N, C-alpha and C positions, 0 to 999 in steps of 0.2 A: 088083340094087338100090343096089349101089354105086355104078354108073353113072347112077342116078337122083338119088343123094344128093349127087353131086360138084357139078352145077350149083346144087342148092339150097345147098350150102355154100359155095360160090364168092359167091353172091348175098348171103348172110347177111354173108360177111365183108366184101364191099364196102360192103355197107350200114354195117356196123360201123365199117370206117375214115373213111367219108364224115361219117356224123354225127358220132362221136367227136372228129373233127377241129374241129369247130365249137359242140361241146355245152358250156357253162358250167356248171359241179359247183357253183360257189359261188353264182350266181345260181340255180340248179334248187334248191337246198340251202335257202336264204333264203326264197325265193318259197312253198315247198312244207312247208315246216316239217321239215325230214328231217335237221336235224343230227344227227352222230354218224355218218353213213353214210360210207364211202370213197368216192372218186370213181369206180372201179370199181362199185361198190354202186349209186351213184346212177345212171351211165349204164344198168346193167340195169334197174335200176326204172324208167325212163322206156321203155324199149325193150319192157317186158315188159307195163307196165300203165299207166304215167305219161302218155304219149300218147293214149290210149284213155279214159282219166279227164279230156281237155282239159288236162292240164298242159304249161306251156309250157318249150321248153329253153334258151333263150337270149332275153335283153332283147328282142332286135329281132325276135322270131318270135312271133306267137300260135296255137299248133295249131288252137284253137276258129274263130278268122276265117279262117283259110287253108281249112280243109275248108267253112265255110261260103261262101265265096267261089266254091270249086271242089268241087262235087257229085260231078265225077267222080271224084275223089281220094278221097273218103268212099265212094261207091259201090265202088268198087277195093279199099278197104281196106289200102290204102298209108298206111305210116306218113309223115306230112304232111312232116317235116323232111326226111326223106330224098328224098322224091319233089320238094321245092322244089330242094333242092343237085342232084340228079341229074339232073332236068329242066325243072324250073320255071325255072331261071333261063336256060336257052337257050329256052325257049318265052317269056320275057319276063313271067311270071307276076310278080304284086304280091304282097310279103308285107305283114303289120301287126306293128307293136311289142307286144310282152306289157304288160298292165295288172295282171296277178298281182302284181307287186309294188311298184306306184304306192303304195298307202298304207304301205306299210314305207319305201321311200325319200324320206325327208322330213328338210329340213334349210335352213337360211338363214344367209347371210353379212349380220349385220347393220352389220358397218363394219370398214374395215381402213385402216391408216396406213402409209406407205411412206418411208424414209429413203433417198434416193440418197447421201447422204455416207456412209452407213455399209452401204448394202446390204442393211438389215434390214426385214423386212414383220413387221406385227402383224395379226391377223386374228380377229376373234371373232363368235360367234354359237352357233345350236344345231342338233344332229343327232341323229336318232335312232340307238340303236344297231340295227344289222344283223347277223343271225347269218352270220359266216364272211367277209362283206363289211367293207372297210378304208376309214373314212372318212378322206380327205386334204383338204389345201389344195396347190392346183398354181395355179402361174403359168405353166406352158406349159414354162417351161427349168427349173424345179425343184419338185420335191413334197415334202411333210412331212405324214406321218400326224398325226391328232388326237392321237393318244395319246402322243406325243411332245411334246405341250405340257402346257396345265393344262388340266383337264375340271373342271366344277362343276354345282352341283344349280342347275335351272330351273324354279322353280314353274308359270311358264306353262305348259311343255312337259308337267310331269307332270300338271296338271288336264287338260290335254288328251288326252294320249297314255297316261296310266296310269304304272305303278310302273317299268317300264321306261325311261321319260324322265326318271329323276332326275338321272343324270350327262348331261343331252343336252348342256348349256352347254360352250363349249370359246374359249380363247385360245389361238390357236396363234402361234409365233414360225418367221419363214423367213429363212435366211441366204444371204448371197451372190447376191443379187437385182441383177443390174448395170443391170437396166430392166424396169418394170414398168408396163403400161398396165391389167391387169385380173388378177384372182385369183378363183380359183373355187374352188366345196366338190363334190368328188368322191366318189363310191362305186366301188371299184376291187376287182377280183380278176382272176385268172388270165385272160386274153383277153376281159375285161370292163372297161368303164370307163364311168361315167354321172354325167355334171355335173348337180348338185341346185340349185346357185345361182351367180351371178356377181356381182362388183360392180367397181368402179373406186376403187383406194384413195386416201384422201388424202395428199397429198406434203407431206411436212415439209421444212421450212427446218431450218437445222443448228441450230437454238435449243434448246437441251436442256430449257430450262422450258416452252417451247411444247410438245416432244415428250411430256413428262412430265405435261402438261394433258391431252393426246389419250388419253394410256394410261389418268390416273388416271377419266376418264369413262367407260371401261368399268366396268362394276358388278361387285363382286365382294363376296360377305360376309363381313363384317368376319375372321370365323374362319379363311377361308380365304385372305384376302389377305395375308397373311406367307408362305404357300405358293406364291403366285401370282408375287411381286417376285423369286425367285431365278431361278425360270423363264422368266419374259417380262420383266418391268420392266428390271431389273437389265441384263441382258445386251444390250438393244435401247438403253438410256440412255448406260453406260459409255463407246461408242466414241462418243458425241456429246460429252458432258463432256469428255473427254480431248482430241477437236478442238478444243470450245470455248477450254479452258484452253492448250493451245496457241498458236490465235490471240491469244488476250489477250496471251501474253508477247511477239509480234510487233507488236502493234497501238500505234503510237506515242501519246505523249499530249502535251495542249499547258498549260502554266502560264502563268497571268497573274495577277498580281498587284494588289489595287486598295488604296493607301494603304501604309506602309510598317510591317512588321511589329514588334513587339518585338526589341530589340538581342540578347538573350539570353534567348529563351521559355523556360518550367519546362515547360508543355504545351502537345501540338500536340492542338488539336480537329477530328475528322474528322465531316465531317456530308456523307453521300452525299444526293442529289436524285434524286427518281424520281416520276414522274407528275405531282406537284404542287409549285408555287412558294408557295402560299397562306398558308404558316404563317412563310416568310422574313421577312416584316416583324417581325412580333412578337418573334419570335427575336433581330433584329439590335436590335430597342428594347432587350431587357433586356440584351443583350451590353454595350449603347451605357451603360447604366446601372450596371454592373459595373466598377467603377475597377480592380479584380484583374485581370479578364479582360483587360482592355484593358494593363497592364501586363507581364503574366506568358502570355499565350496568343497561337499562332499559328493562326487559323482557317483550314480548308482546305474549300470546299465540291468536291464531287467530283461532276460531271455524270454521271449514269448512265441517261441517259435522251436519246437523241438527238431526241425529240419536244420537250424542251422548251429544247435547247441554245440556240435562238434567241433564246427570250424571256428566257431568264437572262441573256445575254451582253448584250442591249439594255438590260438593267435592271441591270447589277451597278455603273455607275459611279455611277448615279444613287441605287442604295441606300449607296453607300460615304458618298457626299458628304451624304445625308440623314441620318444615322445617326454619320456619324465612326469607323466601326469597320472596321479593314482586316482585309482576308481576301484569300485566293489563290483563283481557279477552278483547280479540275484537271478539266481533259478528257479522258476516256478515249476517245473517240471510237466507243464501243459500249457496249452494254449488259453488264457484267460480273459482273452480280448482287451481294445485298448483301455477300458475302465479298468479291468481286473489287474491288467498289468503296472498301471499307474498306481492304484492303491498299494500293492503289494512293494512297490519303490518305496512310496511313501513311507509305510511301515517299518522299512528299514533304517530310516535316518530319525534323528529327533531335533533338528536345525529349527529356528524361529520360522523361517521362510522355506518354501517348497517351491521348486521350479519344474513343471512338467514339459519337456522339450522333446520333439521329433528327433529322431537319427537323423533326418537329412535337413535339419535346420544348421548351415553354417554361418558363425558370426561375421560380421564384416569388420569390427574394430573391437580393440580391448576396453577395460573397463564398463561394457554396454549394462551387464547384470549390476555393478554397482549402480549404474544411473536409476534401475528399474527398482532396486530397495531404497533409493532416495525417495522415490516418488510416495512410497507408504510412509516415510518420516516426516515428510513435507505435507502430506495429508491424510491423515490419522483415518478420516472415514471412508477410503478409498476400499474396496472391497478384493480387486484383481487387477493386475497391470500386464500389461503385452507390448513386445516393440511390434514396428511396422515391419513386415516380413515382404520381400521381393523374388520375383522369378529369377533363373538364373540370367535371363535378357535384361534384367535391371527393371522392367515393368512392375507394378504393385502386385502382391498376391493378397495381401491383407494388411486394412489401415482401417480396422473397426469396423463392425458389423452391425445390420439393426433386424429385428424381426419382421417378416411380412405373412400376412395372412394368405394361405395357397386355398385359393376357392373351389377347386375342383378335389381338392385331396383333403380338404377341410382341417388342416392342421397348419401350426405355425413353422415357417422355414427361415434358417438364417440367411441372408443377402450380404455379399461384399460389393458395396457399392463402385467402389475404385477399382475391381479386378481386372488388370490386363492394363490400366491406364499407366502413363509416365507418372514419375514418383513428383513431378511438377506441378500435377493437378491434384495432390493433397492438399488440402485448405490449410493444414495446420503442422507444421513441424516441431511443435510443442505438444505438451501433456494437453489431452482432451478427454469430456466424458463422450462414452459410446453405449449403446444398447447393449452390447453382448461381445466377448472375445474369443478368439480360437484357441482351442486348447492344444496347438501346433508348439505354440512356446508362450505359457504362461505361469505367471508368478503369484501365489498367494501367501498370505501367513499361512503356517500350521495350526493355530487356535480356528480360523476361520473354516479351513479347511475339514476339520473334526465336526465342528456344529452343522455341516451339511452332509455328514456321513460319508465323506467322499464320493468318487465318481459312483455314477448309476450303473452297476454290472448287468443292468438288464437292458440297456440301450446297446444293440448287437451292432459291433464294429471293430 
């Protein structure tokens, strides 16, 4: 009897080794809802009953289709996976991919952005959670699991696939990507990897504002956005902001004056120009009618938009001669953003006070700037002064602001309490203290401006 059992044992052992080498336990467990079983238990389950019930041992092998294609294997009662590995390969027999996990392995990359300047990539989409299989993003050279990024609720996936799809949404961040032509969404386990979706990422320039707009286009509900930012947005944008700040420091600027400024100006008026010049005539007209500004203020127009640089240069001399107002054109050579443009303009002057003013702010009467300066002289402890601003229809745009805590975003935001109201609702026509002021028209002492190191160029606007 022992002699009879030995060949059988050797056959079983050989079958065990051959099949075990390519058996994919994580696939087998996920495809056939067998979570909780160990690797050896899953393998025994397949050998004893799984294959007889038509269960597939790996994603690349369909038990049922192999037996249907080769009736001799079915008639012989040989376990089909072993037959293929032991004989079928040499005989050139065809195998068929499993379809038993096809409905479970579902996901899509809906968009991706890549920054070659920082080697960072962000991809967003959705992927159904699958037992024991690990969803990940891959560029071929690098891989990161979805759980290392940000997961979020997706109503569309939940409505289609039920409760298990509640956290199907993902936004993933990949680092150290030196070159990226394609990114894929994959499901993987030991000896098993399957691509679910592929896309070509949008290649971003080094402009941090463009990158932030691309990231913010990825929808995330407000209650979760504050959780996403430190995981995805901030790490992606930080190196771009730092690089942009370094480039600004070494970018040369050009200064050209039109007319002679006051011999000893008291105020430097800094006005960034971006996007449009259509308010310039109205602003210069009011400056020309204000003798205090003509006698005590230097005006610096900061070109912060290369798209309108030629238009401004070609009209600057005409504007000076038409309105008789002297000003200096400060050309930064690139878009520095609101903060960077204001800092550049402030560095061009040296007066005791600096007025930061938007190009669409049009004064309504003369000597308004003199009254703002007088506030500092009457109140030495004052840190900053701003006038009330109104819309074109006369309603209030700004009459002081206050900070409010945004519970969903988990940040402080500024709030205009009287915005859109009639000026008659302004509780005080005199100087009053408020929590914060707008940068649209803001007067500071130069010394105080230097103490706070100017505007924060990390603020993207």
